[in-house]
ROGUTOR-354392 format. One record per residue (C-alpha): residue number from 1; residue in three letters; z, x, y. Coordinates in pm, whole numbers, plus 50000, padded with zeros to 5 digits. Layout:
REM residues N
<NUM, "ala", <Z, X, Y>>
...
//
This chain:
REM residues 185
<1, "met", <35414, 64264, 87688>>
<2, "asp", <35649, 64029, 87504>>
<3, "glu", <35375, 63968, 87246>>
<4, "ile", <35304, 64340, 87209>>
<5, "ile", <35673, 64416, 87150>>
<6, "lys", <35680, 64130, 86895>>
<7, "ile", <35390, 64296, 86709>>
<8, "leu", <35573, 64630, 86705>>
<9, "glu", <35889, 64460, 86580>>
<10, "lys", <35705, 64251, 86317>>
<11, "tyr", <35542, 64559, 86163>>
<12, "glu", <35856, 64771, 86202>>
<13, "ile", <35675, 65029, 86415>>
<14, "asn", <35885, 65333, 86502>>
<15, "ile", <35840, 65508, 86837>>
<16, "ile", <35878, 65873, 86930>>
<17, "gly", <35775, 66032, 87257>>
<18, "arg", <35857, 66262, 87544>>
<19, "val", <35886, 66186, 87915>>
<20, "trp", <35860, 66477, 88157>>
<21, "ile", <35984, 66438, 88513>>
<22, "lys", <35776, 66680, 88717>>
<23, "pro", <35971, 66910, 88948>>
<24, "ile", <35917, 66875, 89323>>
<25, "ala", <35735, 67161, 89500>>
<26, "leu", <35732, 67371, 89182>>
<27, "pro", <35435, 67434, 88956>>
<28, "phe", <35394, 67208, 88658>>
<29, "val", <35258, 67409, 88366>>
<30, "gly", <35070, 67138, 88178>>
<31, "arg", <34952, 67360, 87894>>
<32, "ser", <35302, 67459, 87783>>
<33, "val", <35437, 67107, 87838>>
<34, "tyr", <35164, 66947, 87627>>
<35, "thr", <35181, 67201, 87347>>
<36, "ser", <35562, 67204, 87326>>
<37, "ser", <35563, 66823, 87338>>
<38, "ile", <35315, 66785, 87052>>
<39, "gln", <35508, 67042, 86849>>
<40, "lys", <35831, 66846, 86899>>
<41, "ile", <35659, 66517, 86821>>
<42, "ala", <35502, 66671, 86509>>
<43, "ser", <35845, 66793, 86401>>
<44, "trp", <35992, 66445, 86444>>
<45, "phe", <35694, 66286, 86269>>
<46, "gln", <35739, 66532, 85981>>
<47, "ser", <36100, 66415, 85953>>
<48, "phe", <35986, 66051, 85955>>
<49, "leu", <35732, 66121, 85680>>
<50, "leu", <35997, 66298, 85472>>
<51, "asp", <36229, 65997, 85514>>
<52, "lys", <35952, 65764, 85398>>
<53, "asn", <35831, 66001, 85124>>
<54, "thr", <35473, 65980, 85246>>
<55, "asn", <35205, 66169, 85436>>
<56, "gly", <35044, 66092, 85769>>
<57, "met", <34828, 66202, 86060>>
<58, "ile", <34873, 66227, 86436>>
<59, "ile", <34604, 66041, 86628>>
<60, "ala", <34631, 66091, 87004>>
<61, "asp", <34460, 65953, 87312>>
<62, "ser", <34186, 66188, 87427>>
<63, "arg", <34192, 66354, 87767>>
<64, "asp", <33910, 66609, 87782>>
<65, "lys", <33782, 66873, 87540>>
<66, "gly", <33947, 67168, 87713>>
<67, "arg", <34291, 67011, 87735>>
<68, "asn", <34262, 66851, 87391>>
<69, "ser", <34174, 67174, 87210>>
<70, "ile", <34495, 67361, 87295>>
<71, "val", <34715, 67087, 87150>>
<72, "pro", <34589, 67084, 86789>>
<73, "his", <34565, 67462, 86793>>
<74, "ser", <34941, 67482, 86858>>
<75, "ile", <34995, 67276, 86542>>
<76, "phe", <34727, 67463, 86347>>
<77, "thr", <34913, 67792, 86395>>
<78, "gln", <35230, 67637, 86253>>
<79, "lys", <35057, 67459, 85964>>
<80, "tyr", <34870, 67766, 85845>>
<81, "lys", <35112, 68048, 85919>>
<82, "arg", <35177, 68312, 85657>>
<83, "ser", <35535, 68197, 85588>>
<84, "gly", <35425, 67840, 85505>>
<85, "asp", <35335, 67502, 85647>>
<86, "val", <35620, 67355, 85853>>
<87, "tyr", <35433, 67022, 85870>>
<88, "his", <35339, 66981, 85504>>
<89, "his", <35352, 66600, 85522>>
<90, "ile", <35112, 66593, 85819>>
<91, "leu", <34769, 66611, 85659>>
<92, "glu", <34566, 66747, 85951>>
<93, "val", <34610, 66886, 86301>>
<94, "pro", <34620, 66612, 86569>>
<95, "leu", <34299, 66415, 86614>>
<96, "phe", <34186, 66278, 86950>>
<97, "val", <34019, 65943, 87004>>
<98, "his", <33919, 65727, 87299>>
<99, "ser", <34162, 65443, 87351>>
<100, "asp", <33889, 65190, 87424>>
<101, "asn", <33786, 65218, 87056>>
<102, "his", <34126, 65202, 86886>>
<103, "ala", <34370, 64912, 86900>>
<104, "val", <34679, 65117, 86812>>
<105, "ile", <34605, 65365, 87093>>
<106, "gln", <34554, 65069, 87329>>
<107, "leu", <34894, 64929, 87226>>
<108, "thr", <35050, 65269, 87286>>
<109, "asp", <34885, 65292, 87629>>
<110, "leu", <35021, 64950, 87720>>
<111, "val", <35376, 65030, 87610>>
<112, "val", <35370, 65358, 87803>>
<113, "ser", <35200, 65232, 88120>>
<114, "ala", <35368, 64890, 88143>>
<115, "ile", <35718, 64974, 88015>>
<116, "val", <35807, 65344, 87979>>
<117, "phe", <35634, 65475, 88295>>
<118, "pro", <35766, 65215, 88543>>
<119, "ile", <36118, 65238, 88402>>
<120, "ser", <36103, 65619, 88414>>
<121, "thr", <35984, 65635, 88774>>
<122, "ser", <36257, 65392, 88881>>
<123, "val", <36539, 65556, 88688>>
<124, "tyr", <36453, 65923, 88728>>
<125, "cys", <36245, 65947, 89046>>
<126, "ser", <36345, 65662, 89281>>
<127, "lys", <36528, 65879, 89533>>
<128, "tyr", <36235, 66124, 89545>>
<129, "leu", <35945, 65876, 89581>>
<130, "asn", <35851, 65681, 89888>>
<131, "asn", <35538, 65509, 89762>>
<132, "ser", <35505, 65171, 89601>>
<133, "thr", <35235, 65285, 89360>>
<134, "his", <35476, 65479, 89139>>
<135, "his", <35804, 65320, 89234>>
<136, "asn", <35910, 64965, 89293>>
<137, "pro", <36269, 64839, 89275>>
<138, "his", <36144, 64553, 89058>>
<139, "phe", <36052, 64804, 88784>>
<140, "leu", <36417, 64801, 88675>>
<141, "ser", <36369, 64440, 88566>>
<142, "ile", <36131, 64580, 88302>>
<143, "arg", <36423, 64778, 88159>>
<144, "glu", <36637, 64466, 88158>>
<145, "arg", <36369, 64276, 87973>>
<146, "phe", <36249, 64540, 87724>>
<147, "gly", <36494, 64830, 87723>>
<148, "glu", <36712, 64725, 87430>>
<149, "arg", <36415, 64620, 87219>>
<150, "leu", <36239, 64950, 87288>>
<151, "glu", <36555, 65141, 87201>>
<152, "ile", <36574, 64969, 86861>>
<153, "leu", <36211, 65063, 86787>>
<154, "gln", <36277, 65435, 86824>>
<155, "tyr", <36269, 65663, 86522>>
<156, "arg", <36599, 65855, 86542>>
<157, "phe", <36746, 66091, 86283>>
<158, "gln", <37021, 66346, 86233>>
<159, "glu", <36942, 66717, 86224>>
<160, "ser", <37205, 66991, 86225>>
<161, "gly", <37467, 66741, 86344>>
<162, "arg", <37254, 66619, 86636>>
<163, "thr", <37064, 66297, 86691>>
<164, "cys", <36696, 66373, 86739>>
<165, "gly", <36373, 66185, 86791>>
<166, "gly", <36312, 65866, 86979>>
<167, "ile", <36201, 65882, 87339>>
<168, "thr", <36343, 66190, 87506>>
<169, "val", <36339, 66285, 87871>>
<170, "ser", <36319, 66623, 88041>>
<171, "asp", <36458, 66563, 88390>>
<172, "pro", <36497, 66878, 88601>>
<173, "leu", <36556, 66668, 88916>>
<174, "gly", <36857, 66456, 88825>>
<175, "cys", <36945, 66592, 88481>>
<176, "lys", <36967, 66238, 88340>>
<177, "asn", <36924, 66183, 87967>>
<178, "gly", <36681, 65956, 87785>>
<179, "ser", <36927, 65672, 87729>>
<180, "lys", <36873, 65562, 88091>>
<181, "ile", <36531, 65428, 87990>>
<182, "phe", <36695, 65164, 87773>>
<183, "arg", <37009, 65062, 87960>>
<184, "his", <37199, 65118, 88281>>
<185, "lys", <37514, 65260, 88120>>
//
């Protein structure tokens, strides 16, 4: 993971993403979570592209056809609405690929599964989980090792007087904010 973070730092990769802490004993509405998440990520990516004065595309890790199709459709409706394209620097609706064929998606999978997920389960879910598969007290050492470096890699920007972007967290259980992923205080 040290080498992967070095690659991201060397090429000045910027990270944006959303972490959702699922509520306990309440339904988790995946469709609305995925579509609202991709819309927020597309909005942040649009801001990034404006900052860099360039165009780009969203390439996401594939799940299955049914779940994939709702995500680009939520962007399609915003790109081609009558009042104008809100994502004019994003050239196409999100594309889906299989991670085993794409190195950048593999890097993303590794960062999420080896850094963001274990930190998130430890910080946001530790008092609700009693299994070692998703929670281990040693996961906090991952935050100590990579938290600050991951925080620096985020793409953050100002919008209407607020800081936006980066890795955000929706935590209905403990109402903790996203900064806990990167540092204790």
